[in-house]
Residue, then its C-alpha position, 0 to 999 in steps of 0.5 A: m504485422r499485428q503488432i503494430p498500432p494502426r495510428r501508428w501506420a504513418e509512424f511506422l512506414r516512415a521509420v522503414f523508409t528511412d531504415i532502407l534509405l539507410i541501410s543502401a546508402s551504407l552499402v553504396i557508400s562503403v563500396g565507393l569509399v573503397q574504390d575511391f568513388r570510381y564505381t566499376a560494371q561489377d561493383e554497380r551489378m552487384l549494388q543493383g542486386l545486393t542492396p534491395l535484398i540486404a535492405v529487406m532483410g535488414v528491415g526484417a531483422l529490425f522488425m524482428q528485434g521489436m525495434y519499431r514498436v519502441h519509441s525512442r524517448y524511452a528507449g533503454i540499454m536493452d534496446l540499443f543491445r537489440l539494435l546491435k543483434a538486428s545490425a549483426a545480422i543485416s551484416t551478416a546477411c551482406l558477407v554472405g551476398m558479397l562472397a555469392f558474387a565473388y563466387y558467381g559474379g566473378r567479382p573480387f571478395s573486398l573484406a574492408e567493404w564489408v567491414l566499412f559497410g558494417f560499421l556506416s549501417t550500425t552507425l547510421l541505424s542508431a543515429p535518428r534513435i539516438g538523436r530523438r532521445l538527445y532532441d528530447w533530453y534537451s527539449a526537457y533541459t529547455r523546459n526548465q527555463i518555464p516555470r516548473r516545480r524544482a524538486l530534490v529527491v531524497g535517496g539515491g538508491d533504486t527508488g530514487e533512480v526511477v523517480m529521477r529516471e522517470t522525470r528525465r525522459n518525461p519532458y512533460a513532467e511537472l518536476r524538474v530535479v535539481g539533484f538528489v541527497d543521500d546519507d551514503p557516503q559513497k554515494q557523494s560524489m555520484y550523478i544519477h541520470g546526469y543528477p549530482c549528488l547535492g549533500t546529505t539530508q542534514d543539508i536540505p534545508q541549505i540546498v533548498a535555499e541555494h536552488g530555489v527547491q519547491d518540492v523535496i521528494i521522499a524516495i526510500s523504499s526502506a524508510d520507516g517512520e522514524v526516517v520519514r519523521r526525521i526528513f520531514n521535521i527537516c524539511r518543515s524548517t523550508s518552505a519546500r513542499v515534502r512528498i513520499v514516493p509510497p511502495f510500488d511494484p516494480t512489475q507494474g512500473f512507476q508514474l509520477t503521478q503516484i507521488r503523494e503527500v506525506n500522511i500520518e501513517d508515513l510518521l509513524r515510529r516504527a515500519p508498517v507490518q507485512f503480511d502473508l495473505r496467502p493462508v487468509a486467501e485459502y481460508i476465505a475463498g468458496e466461504r460465506v462471510l458475514i461482517t457486522g459494523a460493515g459500515g464502520s471503518i474497520g468493518s468497510e475495509l474488511a469488506r473490501q479486502i475480503v471481495d478481492l478474496g473470492p468469497a462465495s459470498l459476502a453479507l455486510l450487517g450494519k444498524g445504520e442504513n447510511s454506511i452500509y449503503q456506502i459500502d455497497h455502492e462503493l464494492r458495486t461500482r470500484q469492485n464490480y461486486e454485489p454484496e448482501c445488505i443487511i439492516a439489522d441490531v445485532r441485540d437483537a437475537a430473533r432477527i440475528e437468527a433469522v439472517f443465520r438462517k438465509e445466509q447461512p455464514t461459515l465464516v463471522f468478523h464480528a466488529a460491531a461495538h459503541k467504541h466512543v469512551p466519553l460517550m459510554e461512560a455517559n451511556p452505560i446501558e447502551a454500551i452494555k445492550n451493544n458491547v455485550l448482548g450483541t456479542w453474546v447473540m452474535a457468538e451463541t448464534a454462530l456457535r449454534h448454526g455451527v459456523r466455521k470461525f468466528v473472529y472478535v474485534s476487541t481493544d487494549k482497552a479490555v486490559d484492566p478497563v476503567s472505562i465502560m467500553g474497555a469493560t464491555k469489550r473485556v466481557g466480550e473477550m470472556i464470552v467468545s473465550a467460554l463458547a470456544c469450549e462449547g462446541d466446534t466452531e473455532f473463535a478467535i480475539v483480536r486485541f486492538g491499539n487506536v487506529l489511524g484515521s478510523r471514523g470518530s478516532l484521535i486522528p480525524t478530530l485533531q484534524a478537524q481542529i487544525e482545520q478550524g483554526g485551533p486550538v488543538r485540544i489535548t487531555h493530558p501532555d503524558m497520555q499515551r497510546y498505541f497505534m496501527s494503521i487501518n490496513e494494519a487492524v484489517h490484516l490482523i483480523l484477516r491473518a488471526g481467522a486463518f491460525t487454528s484458535h480456541g478462544d485465543i487472542y491476538i496482538l499485533d506489535m505496534g512498536e511503542p506506544i506514542k504520545i498523543i502531543d507528539m502525534a498532534h505536533d506531526l500532524i499540525r506540521l503536516y499542514g505547514l503550520v507550527p505547534g504553539q504558534d500557528i496552532a494554539i496547543v490546549f490541555t483539557g484533562t483526562r476525562p472518566g474513564e480514560k488511561l494515561h497508558e494502555r496495555l496490551c495483555y495482562d500480566h498472567e497472560v502468556l505472549e506466544d510467536t505465531a507464524n508472523p513474528k509481528i503477531k503474538r498469540v494469547r493462549n485461552n488456558t483459563a476461561p469463564n464457565w459458560r454456565w456461570l457466564q450465562s448467568q451473570l450476563e442475564t442478570l447484567i441485562n436485566l438491570c439494562e432492561k430495568e434502566q438501572p444504569e448505576a446498578a449495571r455500572a458496578m456490576l459490568m465492572e466487577l464481571a470485567t475485572g474478574k471480581l465476581a466468583a473468580h473461582e468460576r473458572r476451568a481450564v480450556r481444552s487443548 
């Protein structure tokens, strides 16, 4: 009885009283039908003794089957089976009672009475429950006559079935489903929860027009970016709003409020890469973690993910106080976790040394960097100090303090660099690979493509231009880039740290590069606008330091498979001699300290492209 919430006591007692009356009426009527409603004295004695007993036992059987904890609106096929089991138990109790009265009371046993009782009791007990469900369905139907959004579901699979089931049984849903579409020929004549298949995805514009559809719901759990893009583009010729059902855990259930707008990540021309985070949890749990650049898009998302993996401590290091405050506040309020927040510059060796002495990190994720290509072209000294000197200070300090793992975040712009930013990241890779030979710390490098939605990156810039009414500015119609989501970027960093590595580079399989102009068209359509008509597109010309095409690895780098088929490894088979590289770095930083940007730029590019003393390299230990 403790399972019944107090607020439902009235409803519970009403249901029990109704079931007692129905069970009692079933027994009285079944005897009356057989006896032509001419009750004898023996009949009356049996009814007086057996009716209350069967009624009480029946309520107990229904209670044991959980029938009083199920709201009729949400009753399903399993609840019907439980009701039949309870009815079987009631009929069995009635049989035993009738046989007992026949044996002890001398009243003849009637098989017809028992069969009629079983039929009547099952029917009458089912009637109010099924009736309530039918009434809710009728209410939902009648409510469809009031203004509600008419929806078309794309997909007749498991996800589409869940959406249609939820809208069918929830009379208060904002959506009124008119049907679904599916490209499977076997589903063309199907009905799901009473909703018909109205055609294929190619028929969406016609269906939207004929049925006045206002929302198109993409409910295909296996859909990759190409499928979503194709459906989205079909729908853009209509006036309907396009929404999507994101992946959900079936064990947690589904709610219609989970349906959301389509975003740019849904339109990637590939399926999102899935990661097994069990190895990640194993190497992070109980460790002391330090994240640099923790206020940035990557660093802050790293912090969110790591908190859930059970570190012994988490230190967030950043130069900007506002961004560090924001992620600190978020972790405290949303995840109930209190990190250590450190305002420091990664270029300040003395300050970083003090941080390592105090925090004693065992895992370091170095995400701090200047990343904007045109800005770094205009400010080479700051780029070198932050991206080269900062990496040198962090990696060497980590090695000196015996940090167990150090993961460096690089970029595809470090391959054959032509920009200051790319060159600084390439030199950072050289520093990490060289120091990997100098001690026991495990160093790993991850190379990113463009991260969708990261702060100040391409997508937010294009979105701001669209929201301002245009024009959208693209440097070149043939410009293309590799793209990955923030979630993929962070999981790649975490997964790379789980591998045994001595300066190895890890790269995510991001599929084929995407043209920036195609991405701009998709973004404009997401806003319900037409590229070239509602929003103008202007080509401004390639900026200093930009390439039309990026590469993920050098020709001499050999990609190896890892435990995750979407992550490739580049072995650190050769690395610069650290003593030689250290001397070059000292010269480079000295040029920066003397404010000689052109000389520093020239040396940086020679160092990054391998023109400086290429023979000064050695094989890395295996």
